[in-house]
Structures are given as C-alpha cells and as structure tokens.
C-alpha positions in Angstrom: 7.0 13.7 -13.4 4.3 12.5 -10.7 4.1 14.8 -7.6 2.3 13.8 -4.5 1.5 15.4 -1.4 4.2 14.4 1.2 2.4 13.5 4.5 5.3 14.6 6.3 5.9 18.1 4.9 2.3 18.7 3.6 4.0 19.8 0.5 3.1 18.6 -2.9 6.5 17.2 -4.2 8.0 15.1 -7.1 8.1 11.3 -5.7 11.7 11.1 -7.3 14.9 13.3 -7.4 15.3 15.2 -10.5 17.6 13.1 -12.9 16.9 9.8 -11.2 16.5 6.6 -13.3 15.2 4.9 -10.3 12.1 5.2 -7.7 12.4 3.1 -4.5 9.0 2.5 -2.9 7.8 0.8 0.0 4.1 -0.3 0.8 3.0 -1.3 4.3 0.4 -3.5 3.7 -2.1 -5.8 5.6 -2.8 -9.5 5.5 -4.8 -12.4 6.4 -7.1 -11.6 4.7 -7.0 -8.4 3.0 -10.1 -5.9 3.2 -11.0 -2.8 1.1 -8.8 -0.3 3.0 -5.8 -2.5 2.5 -6.6 -2.6 -1.3 -7.0 1.2 -1.2 -3.4 1.7 0.1 -2.1 -1.1 -2.4 -3.9 0.9 -5.4 -2.0 4.0 -4.3 1.2 2.2 -4.9 0.1 0.9 -8.0 -0.8 4.1 -9.5 2.3 5.6 -8.3 4.2 2.7 -10.1 2.4 2.9 -13.4 2.6 6.6 -13.8 6.3 6.5 -12.8 7.1 3.9 -15.4 5.5 6.1 -18.0 8.0 8.6 -17.3 10.7 6.1 -17.7 11.5 5.5 -14.2 12.6 1.9 -12.9 10.4 1.1 -10.1 11.8 -0.8 -7.2 9.0 -1.9 -5.0 8.8 -3.6 -1.5 5.9 -4.9 0.5 5.9 -6.2 4.0 4.5 -9.7 4.6 3.6 -10.3 8.3 3.2 -14.0 9.3 3.8 -13.8 13.0 1.5 -14.4 15.6 2.1 -12.9 19.0 1.6 -14.5 22.4 -1.8 -12.9 22.8 -2.9 -14.8 19.6 -3.0 -11.5 17.6 -1.7 -11.6 14.0 1.0 -9.1 13.1 -0.3 -8.9 9.8 -2.3 -6.0 10.4 0.6 -3.9 9.4 1.6 -3.1 12.7 -1.6 -1.7 14.5 -2.2 -4.9 16.1 -6.0 -4.9 15.5 -6.3 -8.1 13.4 -6.8 -11.7 14.3 -6.2 -14.7 12.2 -7.5 -18.0 12.4 -4.6 -20.5 12.4 -6.7 -23.0 10.1 -6.8 -20.5 7.3 -3.9 -21.0 5.0 -4.1 -17.6 3.5 -3.8 -15.9 7.1 -0.5 -14.0 7.7 1.4 -15.1 4.6 0.1 -12.5 2.3 -2.0 -14.8 0.0 -5.1 -13.2 0.4 -3.8 -9.8 -0.4 -1.6 -11.2 -3.5 -4.9 -12.6 -5.0 -7.0 -9.7 -4.4 -4.0 -7.4 -6.0 -4.2 -9.7 -9.1 -7.9 -9.4 -9.5 -7.5 -5.6 -9.4 -4.8 -5.5 -11.9 -2.1 -4.3 -9.5 1.6 -5.1 -10.1 3.3 -7.5 -8.0 6.4 -5.9 -5.9 9.9 -7.0 -6.6 10.4 -7.9 -2.8 7.7 -9.1 -0.5 9.5 -11.3 2.2 7.9 -12.9 5.0 9.1 -11.5 8.5 9.9 -15.0 9.5 12.2 -15.2 6.6 14.2 -12.0 7.5 14.4 -12.6 11.5 18.3 -12.0 11.4 17.7 -8.5 9.8 15.2 -7.7 12.3 17.6 -8.9 15.4 20.5 -7.1 13.7 18.3 -3.7 13.6 17.5 -4.2 17.3 21.2 -4.7 18.2 22.0 -1.6 16.1 19.3 0.8 18.0 20.6 -0.6 21.2 24.2 0.4 20.3 23.2 3.8 19.2 21.5 4.4 22.5 17.8 4.5 21.0 16.8 1.2 22.5 17.4 -0.9 25.9 16.9 -4.4 27.1 14.8 -5.2 30.2 16.1 -8.2 32.7 12.9 -9.9 31.3 14.3 -10.1 27.9 12.2 -7.6 26.2 13.5 -4.6 24.5 12.0 -1.4 24.0 12.6 1.7 21.8 13.2 4.8 23.8 10.6 7.4 22.7 12.6 10.2 24.3 15.6 9.7 22.1 13.7 10.7 19.2 12.1 14.2 19.8 10.4 14.5 16.2 8.0 11.5 16.9 4.6 12.6 15.9 5.5 14.9 12.9 3.9 12.4 10.0 0.6 12.2 11.8 0.6 15.8 13.4 0.5 14.7 17.1 3.7 15.9 18.3 4.7 15.4 21.9 6.2 12.6 24.3 5.3 9.0 23.1 5.4 5.9 25.5 8.3 3.5 24.7 7.1 0.6 22.5 8.3 -3.1 22.2 11.0 -4.0 19.7 11.4 -7.5 21.0 8.9 -9.5 23.1 10.0 -12.5 25.1 8.4 -15.8 24.7 5.7 -16.3 27.3 7.1 -20.1 27.6 9.7 -22.2 25.8 8.6 -23.9 22.5 10.1 -26.3 20.0 11.7 -25.5 16.6 10.4 -22.2 15.4 9.0 -23.2 12.0 8.0 -20.1 10.2 4.5 -19.0 10.3 3.5 -21.7 13.2 1.4 -20.4 15.8 3.4 -19.6 18.7 6.9 -19.6 16.8 9.9 -18.0 18.5 13.4 -17.1 17.9 16.7 -16.8 19.6 18.1 -13.4 20.2 20.9 -11.8 22.4 18.1 -10.9 24.7 16.3 -14.3 24.9 13.8 -16.2 23.0 10.8 -14.3 21.7 9.7 -12.5 18.6 9.7 -9.0 17.3 7.5 -6.2 18.0 4.4 -5.4 15.6 6.0 -2.2 14.0 9.7 -3.5 13.6 9.4 -5.5 10.2 8.4 -1.9 8.4 11.6 -0.6 9.3 13.7 -3.8 8.7 12.5 -4.8 5.3 12.6 -1.6 3.5 16.1 -0.8 4.9 17.4 -4.2 3.9 15.7 -4.3 0.2 15.7 -0.5 -0.8 18.7 0.7 1.4 19.1 3.3 3.9 17.4 5.9 1.8 14.6 5.2 -0.3 12.2 7.7 -2.0 8.3 6.9 -0.8 6.9 5.1 1.8 3.1 4.4 1.0 0.3 3.2 3.7 -3.1 3.7 4.7 -4.1 6.6 6.9 -5.5 4.3 9.6 -1.9 3.3 10.1 -0.2 6.8 10.1 -0.3 6.7 14.1 1.4 5.2 15.8 2.7 2.5 13.4 4.1 4.7 10.6 5.5 7.2 13.5 7.3 4.1 14.8 8.6 3.1 11.7 10.2 6.3 10.8 11.5 6.6 14.4 13.1 3.2 14.2 14.6 3.7 10.6 15.8 7.1 11.1 17.5 6.3 14.5 19.3 3.1 12.9 20.4 5.1 9.7 21.0 8.6 11.1 18.8 10.2 8.4 15.4 10.4 6.9 15.2 6.9 5.7 11.9 7.4 3.7 12.6 10.8 1.4 8.7 11.1 1.3 5.3 9.7 2.7 2.1 9.2 0.8 -1.2 7.9 2.5 -4.3 6.8 1.1 -7.4 8.3 3.0 -9.5 6.3 5.5 -12.1 3.9 4.0 -15.6 3.1 5.3 -18.0 0.7 3.8 -21.7 1.5 4.7 -20.6 3.3 7.3 -18.2 1.3 9.1 -14.6 0.8 9.0 -13.1 -1.4 6.3 -9.8 -2.1 7.6 -8.4 -4.3 10.5 -11.1 -5.8 12.7 -14.0 -5.1 10.2 -12.5 -6.8 7.1 -14.7 -6.1 3.9 -13.0 -8.8 1.6 -13.1 -8.5 -2.2 -14.5 -12.1 -2.7 -17.7 -10.6 -1.1 -18.4 -8.2 -4.1 -17.4 -10.8 -6.7 -19.6 -13.4 -5.1 -22.4 -10.7 -5.7 -21.7 -10.6 -9.3 -19.6 -7.6 -9.5 -16.7 -7.3 -11.7 -13.6 -6.9 -9.4 -12.3 -4.2 -11.6 -15.8 -2.1 -10.6 -14.1 -2.0 -7.1 -10.9 -0.4 -8.6 -13.1 2.1 -10.7 -15.1 2.8 -7.5 -11.8 3.8 -5.7 -10.6 5.6 -8.9 -13.6 8.1 -8.7 -12.3 9.6 -5.4 -9.0 11.0 -4.9 -6.8 8.8 -2.9 -6.3 11.2 0.0 -9.8 11.8 0.6 -11.8 9.7 3.3 -14.7 7.9 1.5 -17.8 6.1 2.6 -18.3 3.3 -0.2 -21.7 1.7 -0.4 -23.3 -1.2 -2.4 -24.9 1.4 -4.6 -21.5 3.0 -5.5 -20.1 -0.3 -6.5 -23.2 -1.4 -8.7 -23.0 2.0 -10.3 -19.1 1.5 -11.0 -20.0 -2.0 -12.3 -22.5 -0.6 -14.8 -20.0 2.3 -15.8 -17.1 -0.2 -16.5 -19.2 -2.6 -18.7 -20.6 0.7 -20.5 -16.9 2.3 -21.1 -15.8 -1.3 -22.3 -18.7 -1.6 -24.8 -17.6 1.8 -26.1 -14.3 1.0 -26.5 -15.1 -2.1 -28.4 -17.3 -0.1 -30.6 -14.3 2.4 -31.5 -12.3 -0.7 -32.2 -14.4 -1.6 -35.1 -13.7 1.9 -36.8 -10.3 3.1 -38.4 -7.7 4.0 -36.0 -6.7 7.5 -35.4 -3.7 9.0 -33.4 -4.4 9.6 -29.9 -6.0 13.2 -29.4 -2.9 15.2 -28.1 -5.2 17.9 -26.5 -7.4 15.7 -24.3 -4.6 13.4 -23.8 -2.5 16.0 -22.2 -5.1 17.3 -20.1 -5.6 13.6 -18.7 -1.8 13.3 -18.1 -1.5 16.5 -16.2 -4.4 15.5 -13.8 -2.6 12.1 -13.0 0.6 13.7 -12.5 -0.7 16.2 -10.2 -1.1 14.5 -7.1 -2.9 11.6 -8.8 -6.2 13.3 -9.4 -8.0 10.2 -10.8 -11.5 11.7 -10.6 -10.3 14.5 -13.0 -8.7 12.1 -15.2 -11.7 10.2 -15.6 -13.9 13.2 -15.9 -11.7 14.5 -18.7 -11.9 11.0 -20.4 -15.7 11.4 -20.3 -15.6 14.7 -22.0 -13.4 13.2 -24.7 -15.9 10.3 -25.1 -18.6 13.2 -25.6 -16.7 15.3 -28.0 -18.0 14.7 -31.4 -15.2 16.8 -33.1 -12.8 13.8 -32.1 -12.7 10.7 -34.4 -13.9 7.3 -32.6 -10.4 5.9 -33.9 -8.6 8.7 -31.8 -10.9 8.1 -29.0 -10.2 4.3 -28.9 -6.4 5.1 -29.0 -6.4 7.6 -26.2 -8.7 5.4 -23.8 -6.4 2.4 -24.2 -3.4 4.8 -23.6 -4.6 5.7 -20.2 -5.9 2.2 -19.3 -2.3 1.3 -19.0 -2.5 3.5 -15.8 -6.1 3.1 -14.9 -5.7 -1.0 -15.6 -9.7 -1.3 -15.9 -9.5 -3.9 -18.6 -11.2 -1.5 -21.1 -10.4 -3.6 -24.1 -12.1 -6.7 -22.6 -15.1 -6.4 -24.9 -13.2 -6.0 -28.2 -14.6 -8.4 -30.6 -17.5 -9.5 -28.6 -20.0 -7.1 -30.1 
C-alpha cells in the first residue's frame, strides 16, 4: 500500500484507509498555459494513481479547471494564488486545454472529473450560502462576501504558518453591469443573493472536490508554492462547510525552479519549449522522477538533455532484451523497486534499483525485460517504444 508524507501532520501514512477499495483524490492545478511547476504537481497525482491501482484500488480523481477572469484582468487559473495572467485571444487560456495537452504528452492519466468553474457556479454559490449560515462568512453592503478568518482557529496548520489571517473574499461584486454571462468570457459575472459578481480565487478548490468526491475524501494534491495561502483557505472553507476534515491527507510536490527562476505562475516554462528544442517530452518526466517529489529542485537544460539521452538509452536496452527469450520477472529486484515506490514515492531510489538490475549479469535479459516493462506501467516512460526498430 502506498504511503505518503501528509503535509498537515508531517507523518508518513497510507493514502487510503485499511480495507478501502476506492481512493478519492483531488488535484489543485493551474491552467492557461501550464508550466513545469504545474506539471510536477500533476505528476505526483499521476504516480499516486498508478501505484494505488496496482494495489487494486479504484481511483476517483478530480481536478479544477479555472476559466474565470477577475475584474483586474487576472486569470483565476493559477490555482488560486492570483499570480497568473492570460491573453483573452489565447484559446487555451483558462479552460485547461494547455494542461490537458501537456499531461497527455507526459503519459498522465486524465481525471474522471475536471469541471470548469463556470459550469459549477451553482455549487459555488450554494457553498458560500452554507458558510454564511454557519457563521464562517459575512456579506458586505457592497455585495461582497468574506470568509471570517477568526472563525477558523486552525488556519496555518498545513503550511506551518499559524496565527491570525486576514479575511479573504468568497464573492467579489462586479465592477459594473454586463450582459449575459457566457462561460469563460472575459468579464463574465453571475447573479447571486449578494449581487452580481464572481467567486474568489480560492473557492473552487473547495466547491469542486466537495461536489465530485464528497464531504470526506482521501487526498488533496498540489504544489508547495500554493500551500500558503491558497490551500490554507481551501481547507478552512471545506472544513467550515462540512464540520470535519474534508481532506483526510495532503501531499505537496516541492518547489521547482528552471535555470534558477520559478517555473510556475508568472514565470511559465511550457513543455512545448523543450519539445521544440528536440527533446522527447517523456525526458521531462524522467528528469522529474530523478528527484524525490517533495524535494525542491532547480532543473537546467543540461539536466533535461541528460534525461533525454538516458531515456533513449533505456529504450534501446529494452528493445535489445525483447529479442531474447522471455523469463519471469526477477522477484528480488522487483520487490526492492516496489518497496521504494510505496515508501513515500521514492522514485530516485526506484530508478537506481532498476539500473542495478540492468547491470546484474546474473539475471537473464528476458527477466530484465519483463521487470522493466512491469514498472513502466508506473513510471510511464514509454520504454517499449523502440521494440522492433533495432
């Protein structure tokens, strides 16, 4: 059974309760367009899914798709931190298409639910109403609604930044009246009991999982750069609305830099830039797998070129082994790799152990072939790609 470090408790725990047959997982993701930091968080969710399914768990995955533009022109599709901006002329911006395309290129599984915020506005408004009724939010005469931070004393426990927080907006009034609120249009607003407007940037990451995963789900996955204040606010909203810990566990991928600069909102490093430079997109996946998911990293062009060379080398080896008689999976090596993956997703150790298997002359090539393909169902590096081409 997969065990991860829970960001909230700082303990390494099973991601699903004992005896459970379903893992309910929410991924907080950015959109329009996606960058390397966003893809690292998405990779964490993909690895969780693949390993959980190997343990015969049915994974029910949900992801937010932000498609709202706030009155200051900023795109809500930065996962709630307000740091992104999208060009209204860009057909990808805000609707998740960029992230979907990049996830496909990196062999990531699509979630079962990925609704746009504009399609779930009724859920958002209902959640705000529930928070007001329970005394966790209040409306202003101007038509805004704020979360009462003082009503949630455990704010800051995920990020380790406890203390009083400022109230934050749940509903923002429209700057001026507009026409029909077509979903995704710049400046689109909606009618609510408090007036015309649109939700705050943090609310969808409460409304979406509560609607599609239920009032109690197993795992909330996201990037460390959104842990504070976005995930603190999402937890406060969800827990205040349900009266319990809505997310049983929290998992965060470490901060990611590229060539010394942040690779997330505001400094997007798109996957297309590496593909245009001649790199296999799965080399980016391999480069990320070479580092533990919680570790902050600073990738470089040299790192990605080295990963591209290593990926091509591994594919050649697998293709060579495919020409020889098949043998059963090597149990000893396989067991060590599996334990590394299940122990807080230690992908660097798993890759090292696979390279040890490659170098072990006592193991038949056919057994190496079967073992590498067995774990490629989790690593998803397309290792069989060169079979029949040599």
